[in-house]
TORKOL-4160 file (C-alpha; in steps of 0.2 Angstrom, whole numbers, padded with zeros to 4 digits, m for minus):
433
<pt num="1" X="m0172" Y="0516" Z="0603"/>
<pt num="2" X="m0176" Y="0498" Z="0598"/>
<pt num="3" X="m0177" Y="0493" Z="0580"/>
<pt num="4" X="m0196" Y="0491" Z="0582"/>
<pt num="5" X="m0197" Y="0509" Z="0589"/>
<pt num="6" X="m0186" Y="0515" Z="0574"/>
<pt num="7" X="m0198" Y="0507" Z="0562"/>
<pt num="8" X="m0213" Y="0515" Z="0571"/>
<pt num="9" X="m0204" Y="0532" Z="0569"/>
<pt num="10" X="m0200" Y="0530" Z="0551"/>
<pt num="11" X="m0217" Y="0523" Z="0547"/>
<pt num="12" X="m0226" Y="0537" Z="0556"/>
<pt num="13" X="m0215" Y="0550" Z="0546"/>
<pt num="14" X="m0220" Y="0542" Z="0530"/>
<pt num="15" X="m0239" Y="0542" Z="0534"/>
<pt num="16" X="m0238" Y="0560" Z="0539"/>
<pt num="17" X="m0229" Y="0565" Z="0523"/>
<pt num="18" X="m0241" Y="0555" Z="0513"/>
<pt num="19" X="m0256" Y="0564" Z="0520"/>
<pt num="20" X="m0248" Y="0582" Z="0522"/>
<pt num="21" X="m0238" Y="0583" Z="0506"/>
<pt num="22" X="m0251" Y="0595" Z="0498"/>
<pt num="23" X="m0251" Y="0606" Z="0514"/>
<pt num="24" X="m0232" Y="0606" Z="0514"/>
<pt num="25" X="m0231" Y="0613" Z="0497"/>
<pt num="26" X="m0240" Y="0629" Z="0503"/>
<pt num="27" X="m0229" Y="0633" Z="0517"/>
<pt num="28" X="m0210" Y="0639" Z="0516"/>
<pt num="29" X="m0204" Y="0622" Z="0523"/>
<pt num="30" X="m0196" Y="0608" Z="0515"/>
<pt num="31" X="m0197" Y="0589" Z="0519"/>
<pt num="32" X="m0179" Y="0589" Z="0525"/>
<pt num="33" X="m0183" Y="0603" Z="0537"/>
<pt num="34" X="m0197" Y="0592" Z="0545"/>
<pt num="35" X="m0186" Y="0577" Z="0546"/>
<pt num="36" X="m0172" Y="0586" Z="0554"/>
<pt num="37" X="m0184" Y="0594" Z="0567"/>
<pt num="38" X="m0191" Y="0577" Z="0571"/>
<pt num="39" X="m0173" Y="0570" Z="0572"/>
<pt num="40" X="m0167" Y="0584" Z="0584"/>
<pt num="41" X="m0183" Y="0583" Z="0595"/>
<pt num="42" X="m0182" Y="0564" Z="0596"/>
<pt num="43" X="m0163" Y="0564" Z="0597"/>
<pt num="44" X="m0150" Y="0569" Z="0611"/>
<pt num="45" X="m0153" Y="0587" Z="0608"/>
<pt num="46" X="m0171" Y="0587" Z="0616"/>
<pt num="47" X="m0179" Y="0570" Z="0622"/>
<pt num="48" X="m0164" Y="0558" Z="0620"/>
<pt num="49" X="m0176" Y="0544" Z="0613"/>
<pt num="50" X="m0162" Y="0539" Z="0601"/>
<pt num="51" X="m0145" Y="0543" Z="0596"/>
<pt num="52" X="m0133" Y="0539" Z="0582"/>
<pt num="53" X="m0114" Y="0539" Z="0582"/>
<pt num="54" X="m0107" Y="0542" Z="0565"/>
<pt num="55" X="m0090" Y="0537" Z="0570"/>
<pt num="56" X="m0095" Y="0520" Z="0576"/>
<pt num="57" X="m0107" Y="0517" Z="0563"/>
<pt num="58" X="m0097" Y="0525" Z="0549"/>
<pt num="59" X="m0097" Y="0509" Z="0538"/>
<pt num="60" X="m0116" Y="0508" Z="0538"/>
<pt num="61" X="m0118" Y="0526" Z="0535"/>
<pt num="62" X="m0106" Y="0526" Z="0521"/>
<pt num="63" X="m0116" Y="0512" Z="0512"/>
<pt num="64" X="m0132" Y="0521" Z="0515"/>
<pt num="65" X="m0126" Y="0538" Z="0509"/>
<pt num="66" X="m0117" Y="0530" Z="0494"/>
<pt num="67" X="m0134" Y="0522" Z="0489"/>
<pt num="68" X="m0144" Y="0538" Z="0491"/>
<pt num="69" X="m0131" Y="0548" Z="0481"/>
<pt num="70" X="m0131" Y="0535" Z="0467"/>
<pt num="71" X="m0150" Y="0535" Z="0465"/>
<pt num="72" X="m0151" Y="0553" Z="0465"/>
<pt num="73" X="m0137" Y="0555" Z="0452"/>
<pt num="74" X="m0146" Y="0543" Z="0440"/>
<pt num="75" X="m0162" Y="0553" Z="0443"/>
<pt num="76" X="m0153" Y="0569" Z="0439"/>
<pt num="77" X="m0145" Y="0562" Z="0423"/>
<pt num="78" X="m0161" Y="0556" Z="0415"/>
<pt num="79" X="m0169" Y="0574" Z="0418"/>
<pt num="80" X="m0155" Y="0582" Z="0407"/>
<pt num="81" X="m0162" Y="0591" Z="0391"/>
<pt num="82" X="m0160" Y="0583" Z="0374"/>
<pt num="83" X="m0150" Y="0585" Z="0364"/>
<pt num="84" X="m0134" Y="0587" Z="0373"/>
<pt num="85" X="m0126" Y="0604" Z="0370"/>
<pt num="86" X="m0108" Y="0610" Z="0376"/>
<pt num="87" X="m0114" Y="0628" Z="0375"/>
<pt num="88" X="m0128" Y="0624" Z="0387"/>
<pt num="89" X="m0117" Y="0613" Z="0398"/>
<pt num="90" X="m0103" Y="0626" Z="0399"/>
<pt num="91" X="m0109" Y="0634" Z="0415"/>
<pt num="92" X="m0111" Y="0618" Z="0425"/>
<pt num="93" X="m0095" Y="0611" Z="0419"/>
<pt num="94" X="m0086" Y="0627" Z="0425"/>
<pt num="95" X="m0095" Y="0626" Z="0442"/>
<pt num="96" X="m0090" Y="0608" Z="0444"/>
<pt num="97" X="m0072" Y="0611" Z="0440"/>
<pt num="98" X="m0066" Y="0629" Z="0443"/>
<pt num="99" X="m0079" Y="0634" Z="0456"/>
<pt num="100" X="m0076" Y="0617" Z="0465"/>
<pt num="101" X="m0057" Y="0619" Z="0466"/>
<pt num="102" X="m0059" Y="0637" Z="0472"/>
<pt num="103" X="m0072" Y="0632" Z="0485"/>
<pt num="104" X="m0060" Y="0618" Z="0491"/>
<pt num="105" X="m0046" Y="0631" Z="0492"/>
<pt num="106" X="m0055" Y="0644" Z="0501"/>
<pt num="107" X="m0062" Y="0631" Z="0514"/>
<pt num="108" X="m0045" Y="0624" Z="0516"/>
<pt num="109" X="m0038" Y="0641" Z="0520"/>
<pt num="110" X="m0051" Y="0644" Z="0533"/>
<pt num="111" X="m0048" Y="0627" Z="0540"/>
<pt num="112" X="m0029" Y="0631" Z="0542"/>
<pt num="113" X="m0030" Y="0649" Z="0548"/>
<pt num="114" X="m0047" Y="0650" Z="0558"/>
<pt num="115" X="m0049" Y="0632" Z="0564"/>
<pt num="116" X="m0031" Y="0627" Z="0566"/>
<pt num="117" X="m0032" Y="0611" Z="0556"/>
<pt num="118" X="m0017" Y="0603" Z="0548"/>
<pt num="119" X="m0016" Y="0606" Z="0529"/>
<pt num="120" X="m0021" Y="0589" Z="0524"/>
<pt num="121" X="m0037" Y="0589" Z="0535"/>
<pt num="122" X="m0041" Y="0607" Z="0529"/>
<pt num="123" X="m0041" Y="0601" Z="0511"/>
<pt num="124" X="m0051" Y="0586" Z="0516"/>
<pt num="125" X="m0064" Y="0597" Z="0524"/>
<pt num="126" X="m0065" Y="0608" Z="0509"/>
<pt num="127" X="m0068" Y="0592" Z="0498"/>
<pt num="128" X="m0081" Y="0586" Z="0510"/>
<pt num="129" X="m0092" Y="0602" Z="0510"/>
<pt num="130" X="m0088" Y="0609" Z="0493"/>
<pt num="131" X="m0100" Y="0598" Z="0482"/>
<pt num="132" X="m0118" Y="0603" Z="0481"/>
<pt num="133" X="m0130" Y="0589" Z="0485"/>
<pt num="134" X="m0141" Y="0580" Z="0472"/>
<pt num="135" X="m0152" Y="0572" Z="0486"/>
<pt num="136" X="m0157" Y="0587" Z="0497"/>
<pt num="137" X="m0158" Y="0600" Z="0483"/>
<pt num="138" X="m0174" Y="0593" Z="0475"/>
<pt num="139" X="m0183" Y="0609" Z="0477"/>
<pt num="140" X="m0171" Y="0618" Z="0465"/>
<pt num="141" X="m0168" Y="0604" Z="0453"/>
<pt num="142" X="m0176" Y="0600" Z="0436"/>
<pt num="143" X="m0194" Y="0594" Z="0439"/>
<pt num="144" X="m0195" Y="0582" Z="0424"/>
<pt num="145" X="m0185" Y="0575" Z="0409"/>
<pt num="146" X="m0183" Y="0589" Z="0397"/>
<pt num="147" X="m0186" Y="0604" Z="0410"/>
<pt num="148" X="m0178" Y="0619" Z="0401"/>
<pt num="149" X="m0177" Y="0630" Z="0416"/>
<pt num="150" X="m0160" Y="0637" Z="0415"/>
<pt num="151" X="m0157" Y="0639" Z="0434"/>
<pt num="152" X="m0164" Y="0621" Z="0438"/>
<pt num="153" X="m0154" Y="0614" Z="0424"/>
<pt num="154" X="m0138" Y="0622" Z="0430"/>
<pt num="155" X="m0140" Y="0617" Z="0448"/>
<pt num="156" X="m0145" Y="0599" Z="0444"/>
<pt num="157" X="m0131" Y="0597" Z="0432"/>
<pt num="158" X="m0119" Y="0604" Z="0444"/>
<pt num="159" X="m0125" Y="0593" Z="0458"/>
<pt num="160" X="m0123" Y="0578" Z="0446"/>
<pt num="161" X="m0105" Y="0583" Z="0441"/>
<pt num="162" X="m0097" Y="0589" Z="0457"/>
<pt num="163" X="m0101" Y="0574" Z="0467"/>
<pt num="164" X="m0088" Y="0565" Z="0456"/>
<pt num="165" X="m0076" Y="0580" Z="0453"/>
<pt num="166" X="m0074" Y="0582" Z="0472"/>
<pt num="167" X="m0066" Y="0565" Z="0474"/>
<pt num="168" X="m0049" Y="0570" Z="0468"/>
<pt num="169" X="m0048" Y="0583" Z="0482"/>
<pt num="170" X="m0054" Y="0570" Z="0494"/>
<pt num="171" X="m0039" Y="0559" Z="0489"/>
<pt num="172" X="m0027" Y="0574" Z="0489"/>
<pt num="173" X="m0032" Y="0578" Z="0507"/>
<pt num="174" X="m0030" Y="0559" Z="0512"/>
<pt num="175" X="m0014" Y="0559" Z="0504"/>
<pt num="176" X="m0007" Y="0575" Z="0513"/>
<pt num="177" X="m0012" Y="0565" Z="0529"/>
<pt num="178" X="m0002" Y="0550" Z="0524"/>
<pt num="179" X="m0017" Y="0539" Z="0520"/>
<pt num="180" X="m0016" Y="0538" Z="0501"/>
<pt num="181" X="m0002" Y="0537" Z="0489"/>
<pt num="182" X="0001" Y="0554" Z="0479"/>
<pt num="183" X="0017" Y="0549" Z="0471"/>
<pt num="184" X="0033" Y="0559" Z="0468"/>
<pt num="185" X="0028" Y="0578" Z="0467"/>
<pt num="186" X="0010" Y="0572" Z="0466"/>
<pt num="187" X="0012" Y="0564" Z="0449"/>
<pt num="188" X="0002" Y="0548" Z="0454"/>
<pt num="189" X="m0012" Y="0559" Z="0460"/>
<pt num="190" X="m0013" Y="0569" Z="0444"/>
<pt num="191" X="m0012" Y="0554" Z="0432"/>
<pt num="192" X="m0023" Y="0542" Z="0442"/>
<pt num="193" X="m0035" Y="0551" Z="0453"/>
<pt num="194" X="m0038" Y="0566" Z="0442"/>
<pt num="195" X="m0035" Y="0561" Z="0424"/>
<pt num="196" X="m0039" Y="0543" Z="0423"/>
<pt num="197" X="m0052" Y="0542" Z="0436"/>
<pt num="198" X="m0062" Y="0556" Z="0429"/>
<pt num="199" X="m0060" Y="0552" Z="0410"/>
<pt num="200" X="m0063" Y="0533" Z="0414"/>
<pt num="201" X="m0078" Y="0537" Z="0424"/>
<pt num="202" X="m0086" Y="0547" Z="0410"/>
<pt num="203" X="m0081" Y="0534" Z="0397"/>
<pt num="204" X="m0088" Y="0520" Z="0406"/>
<pt num="205" X="m0104" Y="0529" Z="0410"/>
<pt num="206" X="m0107" Y="0535" Z="0392"/>
<pt num="207" X="m0103" Y="0518" Z="0384"/>
<pt num="208" X="m0114" Y="0509" Z="0396"/>
<pt num="209" X="m0129" Y="0521" Z="0394"/>
<pt num="210" X="m0128" Y="0520" Z="0375"/>
<pt num="211" X="m0127" Y="0501" Z="0376"/>
<pt num="212" X="m0142" Y="0499" Z="0387"/>
<pt num="213" X="m0152" Y="0511" Z="0377"/>
<pt num="214" X="m0149" Y="0502" Z="0361"/>
<pt num="215" X="m0152" Y="0485" Z="0368"/>
<pt num="216" X="m0168" Y="0490" Z="0377"/>
<pt num="217" X="m0174" Y="0499" Z="0361"/>
<pt num="218" X="m0171" Y="0484" Z="0350"/>
<pt num="219" X="m0180" Y="0472" Z="0363"/>
<pt num="220" X="m0195" Y="0483" Z="0363"/>
<pt num="221" X="m0197" Y="0484" Z="0344"/>
<pt num="222" X="m0204" Y="0471" Z="0332"/>
<pt num="223" X="m0202" Y="0457" Z="0330"/>
<pt num="224" X="m0196" Y="0454" Z="0348"/>
<pt num="225" X="m0209" Y="0465" Z="0357"/>
<pt num="226" X="m0202" Y="0461" Z="0374"/>
<pt num="227" X="m0209" Y="0470" Z="0389"/>
<pt num="228" X="m0195" Y="0476" Z="0401"/>
<pt num="229" X="m0195" Y="0479" Z="0419"/>
<pt num="230" X="m0188" Y="0497" Z="0419"/>
<pt num="231" X="m0186" Y="0498" Z="0438"/>
<pt num="232" X="m0175" Y="0483" Z="0438"/>
<pt num="233" X="m0165" Y="0489" Z="0423"/>
<pt num="234" X="m0162" Y="0505" Z="0431"/>
<pt num="235" X="m0156" Y="0498" Z="0447"/>
<pt num="236" X="m0145" Y="0485" Z="0438"/>
<pt num="237" X="m0138" Y="0499" Z="0427"/>
<pt num="238" X="m0133" Y="0509" Z="0443"/>
<pt num="239" X="m0125" Y="0493" Z="0451"/>
<pt num="240" X="m0115" Y="0487" Z="0435"/>
<pt num="241" X="m0109" Y="0505" Z="0430"/>
<pt num="242" X="m0104" Y="0509" Z="0448"/>
<pt num="243" X="m0096" Y="0492" Z="0452"/>
<pt num="244" X="m0086" Y="0492" Z="0435"/>
<pt num="245" X="m0080" Y="0510" Z="0439"/>
<pt num="246" X="m0074" Y="0506" Z="0456"/>
<pt num="247" X="m0066" Y="0490" Z="0450"/>
<pt num="248" X="m0056" Y="0500" Z="0437"/>
<pt num="249" X="m0052" Y="0514" Z="0449"/>
<pt num="250" X="m0063" Y="0527" Z="0440"/>
<pt num="251" X="m0075" Y="0538" Z="0449"/>
<pt num="252" X="m0091" Y="0529" Z="0450"/>
<pt num="253" X="m0102" Y="0544" Z="0454"/>
<pt num="254" X="m0097" Y="0552" Z="0437"/>
<pt num="255" X="m0100" Y="0536" Z="0428"/>
<pt num="256" X="m0118" Y="0534" Z="0435"/>
<pt num="257" X="m0122" Y="0552" Z="0431"/>
<pt num="258" X="m0115" Y="0552" Z="0413"/>
<pt num="259" X="m0122" Y="0534" Z="0410"/>
<pt num="260" X="m0140" Y="0541" Z="0414"/>
<pt num="261" X="m0137" Y="0556" Z="0403"/>
<pt num="262" X="m0131" Y="0545" Z="0389"/>
<pt num="263" X="m0145" Y="0533" Z="0391"/>
<pt num="264" X="m0158" Y="0547" Z="0390"/>
<pt num="265" X="m0150" Y="0555" Z="0375"/>
<pt num="266" X="m0148" Y="0539" Z="0365"/>
<pt num="267" X="m0166" Y="0534" Z="0368"/>
<pt num="268" X="m0173" Y="0551" Z="0362"/>
<pt num="269" X="m0162" Y="0550" Z="0347"/>
<pt num="270" X="m0168" Y="0533" Z="0343"/>
<pt num="271" X="m0186" Y="0539" Z="0345"/>
<pt num="272" X="m0183" Y="0554" Z="0333"/>
<pt num="273" X="m0175" Y="0542" Z="0321"/>
<pt num="274" X="m0190" Y="0530" Z="0321"/>
<pt num="275" X="m0202" Y="0545" Z="0321"/>
<pt num="276" X="m0210" Y="0541" Z="0337"/>
<pt num="277" X="m0217" Y="0555" Z="0348"/>
<pt num="278" X="m0206" Y="0550" Z="0363"/>
<pt num="279" X="m0205" Y="0567" Z="0371"/>
<pt num="280" X="m0187" Y="0571" Z="0367"/>
<pt num="281" X="m0185" Y="0586" Z="0379"/>
<pt num="282" X="m0203" Y="0588" Z="0382"/>
<pt num="283" X="m0211" Y="0589" Z="0399"/>
<pt num="284" X="m0222" Y="0574" Z="0399"/>
<pt num="285" X="m0229" Y="0564" Z="0414"/>
<pt num="286" X="m0216" Y="0551" Z="0420"/>
<pt num="287" X="m0223" Y="0534" Z="0417"/>
<pt num="288" X="m0237" Y="0540" Z="0406"/>
<pt num="289" X="m0228" Y="0535" Z="0390"/>
<pt num="290" X="m0237" Y="0520" Z="0381"/>
<pt num="291" X="m0226" Y="0505" Z="0377"/>
<pt num="292" X="m0221" Y="0501" Z="0359"/>
<pt num="293" X="m0223" Y="0483" Z="0363"/>
<pt num="294" X="m0241" Y="0485" Z="0368"/>
<pt num="295" X="m0245" Y="0493" Z="0352"/>
<pt num="296" X="m0244" Y="0511" Z="0358"/>
<pt num="297" X="m0240" Y="0526" Z="0346"/>
<pt num="298" X="m0225" Y="0532" Z="0357"/>
<pt num="299" X="m0210" Y="0525" Z="0364"/>
<pt num="300" X="m0207" Y="0518" Z="0381"/>
<pt num="301" X="m0189" Y="0521" Z="0388"/>
<pt num="302" X="m0179" Y="0513" Z="0401"/>
<pt num="303" X="m0174" Y="0530" Z="0408"/>
<pt num="304" X="m0192" Y="0537" Z="0409"/>
<pt num="305" X="m0199" Y="0520" Z="0416"/>
<pt num="306" X="m0186" Y="0519" Z="0430"/>
<pt num="307" X="m0187" Y="0537" Z="0436"/>
<pt num="308" X="m0203" Y="0536" Z="0447"/>
<pt num="309" X="m0196" Y="0522" Z="0457"/>
<pt num="310" X="m0179" Y="0530" Z="0459"/>
<pt num="311" X="m0187" Y="0546" Z="0465"/>
<pt num="312" X="m0197" Y="0536" Z="0478"/>
<pt num="313" X="m0181" Y="0528" Z="0484"/>
<pt num="314" X="m0173" Y="0545" Z="0484"/>
<pt num="315" X="m0187" Y="0552" Z="0496"/>
<pt num="316" X="m0186" Y="0537" Z="0507"/>
<pt num="317" X="m0167" Y="0538" Z="0509"/>
<pt num="318" X="m0168" Y="0557" Z="0512"/>
<pt num="319" X="m0180" Y="0554" Z="0526"/>
<pt num="320" X="m0170" Y="0540" Z="0535"/>
<pt num="321" X="m0153" Y="0550" Z="0533"/>
<pt num="322" X="m0159" Y="0567" Z="0539"/>
<pt num="323" X="m0167" Y="0558" Z="0554"/>
<pt num="324" X="m0150" Y="0550" Z="0558"/>
<pt num="325" X="m0142" Y="0567" Z="0556"/>
<pt num="326" X="m0154" Y="0574" Z="0569"/>
<pt num="327" X="m0150" Y="0560" Z="0580"/>
<pt num="328" X="m0131" Y="0563" Z="0579"/>
<pt num="329" X="m0132" Y="0581" Z="0585"/>
<pt num="330" X="m0130" Y="0586" Z="0603"/>
<pt num="331" X="m0133" Y="0603" Z="0610"/>
<pt num="332" X="m0114" Y="0606" Z="0611"/>
<pt num="333" X="m0112" Y="0602" Z="0593"/>
<pt num="334" X="m0116" Y="0619" Z="0588"/>
<pt num="335" X="m0099" Y="0627" Z="0592"/>
<pt num="336" X="m0094" Y="0644" Z="0585"/>
<pt num="337" X="m0081" Y="0635" Z="0574"/>
<pt num="338" X="m0094" Y="0624" Z="0566"/>
<pt num="339" X="m0107" Y="0638" Z="0563"/>
<pt num="340" X="m0093" Y="0650" Z="0557"/>
<pt num="341" X="m0087" Y="0637" Z="0544"/>
<pt num="342" X="m0105" Y="0635" Z="0538"/>
<pt num="343" X="m0108" Y="0654" Z="0537"/>
<pt num="344" X="m0091" Y="0657" Z="0528"/>
<pt num="345" X="m0095" Y="0643" Z="0516"/>
<pt num="346" X="m0113" Y="0650" Z="0512"/>
<pt num="347" X="m0109" Y="0668" Z="0511"/>
<pt num="348" X="m0091" Y="0669" Z="0506"/>
<pt num="349" X="m0084" Y="0654" Z="0498"/>
<pt num="350" X="m0099" Y="0648" Z="0487"/>
<pt num="351" X="m0104" Y="0666" Z="0480"/>
<pt num="352" X="m0086" Y="0670" Z="0476"/>
<pt num="353" X="m0082" Y="0653" Z="0468"/>
<pt num="354" X="m0098" Y="0654" Z="0458"/>
<pt num="355" X="m0094" Y="0672" Z="0452"/>
<pt num="356" X="m0076" Y="0667" Z="0447"/>
<pt num="357" X="m0082" Y="0651" Z="0439"/>
<pt num="358" X="m0095" Y="0659" Z="0428"/>
<pt num="359" X="m0084" Y="0673" Z="0422"/>
<pt num="360" X="m0086" Y="0675" Z="0403"/>
<pt num="361" X="m0102" Y="0665" Z="0402"/>
<pt num="362" X="m0118" Y="0672" Z="0396"/>
<pt num="363" X="m0127" Y="0667" Z="0412"/>
<pt num="364" X="m0140" Y="0680" Z="0417"/>
<pt num="365" X="m0137" Y="0689" Z="0433"/>
<pt num="366" X="m0153" Y="0682" Z="0442"/>
<pt num="367" X="m0147" Y="0664" Z="0438"/>
<pt num="368" X="m0129" Y="0668" Z="0444"/>
<pt num="369" X="m0136" Y="0675" Z="0460"/>
<pt num="370" X="m0148" Y="0661" Z="0464"/>
<pt num="371" X="m0134" Y="0648" Z="0459"/>
<pt num="372" X="m0122" Y="0657" Z="0471"/>
<pt num="373" X="m0135" Y="0655" Z="0485"/>
<pt num="374" X="m0142" Y="0638" Z="0482"/>
<pt num="375" X="m0126" Y="0628" Z="0485"/>
<pt num="376" X="m0136" Y="0615" Z="0496"/>
<pt num="377" X="m0124" Y="0603" Z="0506"/>
<pt num="378" X="m0131" Y="0587" Z="0512"/>
<pt num="379" X="m0129" Y="0568" Z="0509"/>
<pt num="380" X="m0114" Y="0569" Z="0497"/>
<pt num="381" X="m0104" Y="0578" Z="0511"/>
<pt num="382" X="m0109" Y="0564" Z="0523"/>
<pt num="383" X="m0103" Y="0551" Z="0511"/>
<pt num="384" X="m0086" Y="0559" Z="0508"/>
<pt num="385" X="m0084" Y="0561" Z="0527"/>
<pt num="386" X="m0088" Y="0542" Z="0530"/>
<pt num="387" X="m0077" Y="0537" Z="0516"/>
<pt num="388" X="m0062" Y="0546" Z="0524"/>
<pt num="389" X="m0066" Y="0539" Z="0541"/>
<pt num="390" X="m0066" Y="0521" Z="0533"/>
<pt num="391" X="m0049" Y="0525" Z="0525"/>
<pt num="392" X="m0040" Y="0527" Z="0542"/>
<pt num="393" X="m0044" Y="0545" Z="0547"/>
<pt num="394" X="m0037" Y="0547" Z="0565"/>
<pt num="395" X="m0051" Y="0547" Z="0578"/>
<pt num="396" X="m0048" Y="0564" Z="0585"/>
<pt num="397" X="m0048" Y="0572" Z="0568"/>
<pt num="398" X="m0063" Y="0562" Z="0563"/>
<pt num="399" X="m0073" Y="0568" Z="0578"/>
<pt num="400" X="m0068" Y="0586" Z="0573"/>
<pt num="401" X="m0073" Y="0584" Z="0555"/>
<pt num="402" X="m0089" Y="0575" Z="0560"/>
<pt num="403" X="m0095" Y="0590" Z="0570"/>
<pt num="404" X="m0090" Y="0603" Z="0557"/>
<pt num="405" X="m0099" Y="0593" Z="0543"/>
<pt num="406" X="m0115" Y="0589" Z="0552"/>
<pt num="407" X="m0117" Y="0607" Z="0557"/>
<pt num="408" X="m0114" Y="0613" Z="0539"/>
<pt num="409" X="m0127" Y="0601" Z="0533"/>
<pt num="410" X="m0140" Y="0605" Z="0546"/>
<pt num="411" X="m0138" Y="0624" Z="0543"/>
<pt num="412" X="m0139" Y="0621" Z="0524"/>
<pt num="413" X="m0156" Y="0611" Z="0527"/>
<pt num="414" X="m0162" Y="0626" Z="0538"/>
<pt num="415" X="m0156" Y="0641" Z="0528"/>
<pt num="416" X="m0158" Y="0635" Z="0511"/>
<pt num="417" X="m0174" Y="0626" Z="0515"/>
<pt num="418" X="m0182" Y="0642" Z="0522"/>
<pt num="419" X="m0177" Y="0653" Z="0507"/>
<pt num="420" X="m0180" Y="0641" Z="0493"/>
<pt num="421" X="m0199" Y="0642" Z="0490"/>
<pt num="422" X="m0200" Y="0661" Z="0491"/>
<pt num="423" X="m0185" Y="0664" Z="0480"/>
<pt num="424" X="m0190" Y="0651" Z="0467"/>
<pt num="425" X="m0208" Y="0659" Z="0466"/>
<pt num="426" X="m0200" Y="0676" Z="0464"/>
<pt num="427" X="m0189" Y="0669" Z="0450"/>
<pt num="428" X="m0205" Y="0661" Z="0442"/>
<pt num="429" X="m0215" Y="0677" Z="0443"/>
<pt num="430" X="m0200" Y="0687" Z="0435"/>
<pt num="431" X="m0199" Y="0674" Z="0421"/>
<pt num="432" X="m0218" Y="0676" Z="0418"/>
<pt num="433" X="m0217" Y="0694" Z="0416"/>
């Protein structure tokens, strides 16, 4: 397929989605399922009109998936309820740490005993498929800034956290394969990849978010009354925070997520301080907040002003990447090993790890059950896979992990996509009674 034909395909999909979005909301299908179906039909599985080789194009796919995840993490961060509460965040933190580690361990064990992988490759596979996805899980994420739905908050916050907490396990897998320095007895891995990179990422994000919120607030207020381009500020914030984190060997995904959280939290605190009805934690329409600089009675914020544009970019990246996923799958990609891994992850590893991670919390049973099921895998897993390939993963092993990961993501799109609307409606009806 030529570049012109590719533009026609993507453009046609955008036109269809623009026209049929209302119809799609009424049927038990998600946009990602539609994109995947088109990719499978147009790709080598059916018509063979185009194909995509993740191994040869790993550098390009790494950049595309990296950008998609960063945009989604920013969007997730600014939707977090205000004010921050450790009690409310306890469950997502446990899911992103305890449950994450347990999932990696279970998948690694499956990889060694059932798939015959070496230990390092099995740990790497676990780290690739363990994190839930902030891009493809929009149906179960928080719908707007301040959404108080416990299930949506838990899943959104977990997706924002574990896309960074998976990185130490990726580096551990690469280290066991001889592609990354772990140090004597793993000491360098613990000190640098676990402790410093995690704490540094959180610190960089929080400091940057607070700084941007205060500067933006000051510029918008009298006597300056500057009008700010929130879309540019949001993109620039992502670029600076992520680049600074990578430069300092900290986890940039965590930095961007916590930066967005700190940005939103600080802006809402400033709004309350100045007694402006700036929607701290309230479900307002994004982009509908009048600007202080224009004489409005409520406060415009960088986080809220940039959200609409980020969500549009998120949808576009989802379309392109899932189409490429369909173009990378062949009929023989659906091996019993790959399908078995996906089923083990969805029906054993994820539920068990969630149950263990949430022990001792006050999470209600229905939220536990839904959280255990909706561990959507997607763009984040593709990014970690491309990252590993770009860091010297042997070709034979890379091809094996590509097949396993692509099938896990494709089945997640199908299984979670088919169940999300009926199950979420059921939760809504129970909550209304």
